[in-house]
Steps between C-alpha positions, in 0.01 A plus 500: 500500500239725347329606181450876498320731255694803385238771469729727291548247224178301564708177495583237760837414649632210706732530802626170628792368697738210439834365614792491256742208477704640792189509724469880497139626499427734209203687353380463145263753341326456167290777350271566205227239526172611351295247697529389859474131398800544272700634789393214718594243233843656468552493880397130511737410215782697660461313827501165328813596304687629808409184694616287202162326505433260217151652484662794315442539134749375242553861391602598860736209519660598168588838660672312780676267253633780280627694800663187642694419186585855384820538712618153395498521121616752239270788433447411130409145601251638757343722232458201268337296774272791594389545140404135466317508833311819426396406143465123495419390856331769710215565253386142570579451867537834674171487696504127579593393848847352495415175674188444293671477161464141378685285248199524265523883515860484381409271212221736390739793520759307296239431231413873477866594469573232240189602295594869499546648155612850404356712219695300250377170636833412657523335842779498755811300429551167677796650689295799615209279613746304715644819637152621599421172670830495681430842644163392629659191656776718656237721672320200652822329587597814694173472690566134580860553612462812703132555582371149565276457201410131492609421145599646166202428274686635195748219534219250537328638187807435287682744279407660169730576210848357481858613517686530177875524498617787292716383214863594547597654171849631437723649235826354385796732491452534124134602540584751769768654280248552219252659744741734675628637171136592413456712816851652509361832365353577846774490769264461797346195339835362385660512846187375679490186278879455529460475881208268471686256270851507641411524872152332531328774699127507567309803356441657842866460587611673187260791530612560863872532411675821598856618417595412863427133416768483230872462578701535184835415671377161610254471211211422734127569528340506842139365523328608821163639388221474246281756320122481484238742364216474748183716508660752269813540708860386467572257788840350592468171691728223616597244231279202436673271747781525758745329261412760234727733695829434324809640327534414126828525326452642149696409192765769452351611165167562669661691784675726243174545305306607811777730626494676164118516502479649848754769405241616240216537753530863606400582857440140603549470879645196676156412637298569181361208297712438194215364291218740554264315268193291546449125461262576208785688326719189524220279365457743211874493429496121512224498238690749287826302517330176418325648197820652365725200565260223414587289810222321690302697756589423859404677822746741662526258795613235249824704461573378851438143378731573209775606739460183703497284186821672380680430830387135504625452143827656613531224757432683825344313794146553617628622835710771339219608266247513780726729697551735205132534404365494858300181493366420844581135448727304269194291416363799307814500284459129428163574346685649197646165402231438236620808312816322389425199274859490378630433853357146498681424175823653634470283808447189289801588280720554807382170654573327172850645500550388862404143412728492196788628715443222755499229227826638356682496832 
């Protein structure tokens, strides 16, 4: 354990020892400090961090937290968390000692976040405010559960913002027909939207499809991966949930359409992505089709809702639909019930018929 001056660079460096989680003694060297006191401060913080001392700074604990959770969540989720932490939380708490952060400090931080305005005078949405608070609470909860912090002061302070359920919009079959005719001039758009509507895929699932995933003899699509564009790179990940891994049987007409389409794609290998387009391209095509067809604007993900609504109106059970679209729980499928106002009337009509039949017996 020493702070040494490097005469060649005229800077200070720290050489210290620690034991890793297996108990093996290791050396850590950190170079490039302009002042000896800076080197000593770094060494002191390093020791506190390695000993998991609650005297460490919040910023040092965040490093531990992010490293702890990184192997347990999807990389894109980790990037989202890290962005919120870096931009919305660390600027306020990085240098504070973890165990000295009080409930009142959280309230003051919340007020600053809620009062933030951009150049156009616009603040954060209520949903985003809640997301920021939830992330702060998750960090402190991690410290409570695994590092013996006494309490989660973010939980005591109360939340900010509020959750807002996204409205489940959908297209009827007639609306979809109007839309798809409007984008039929671009084959890649046409076939992408056909799969969305008739099979209920998520966007990442569609963009990850390869020729090897399609079986035109059994008319099936295999879903076992998802596409993401992360940090400027194409990344293939596991699907959203374990039950997202599934085999979907296509309508025969769609199978025939896709077989014909793939035959036109020269040089496409079995492991190449069929739809080598971006999410922004699909959003642009959605806008174009809506403008040309005159149907209401929905999100691309709402095509998945449209597929579910179509199947429910066709009389299929929630269990069967959940299996087809890869819902983790049947309860998720039941949330779509409010999309079908005519079902309640149909139920009432059927019940009326049942009563009349019983009286006529």
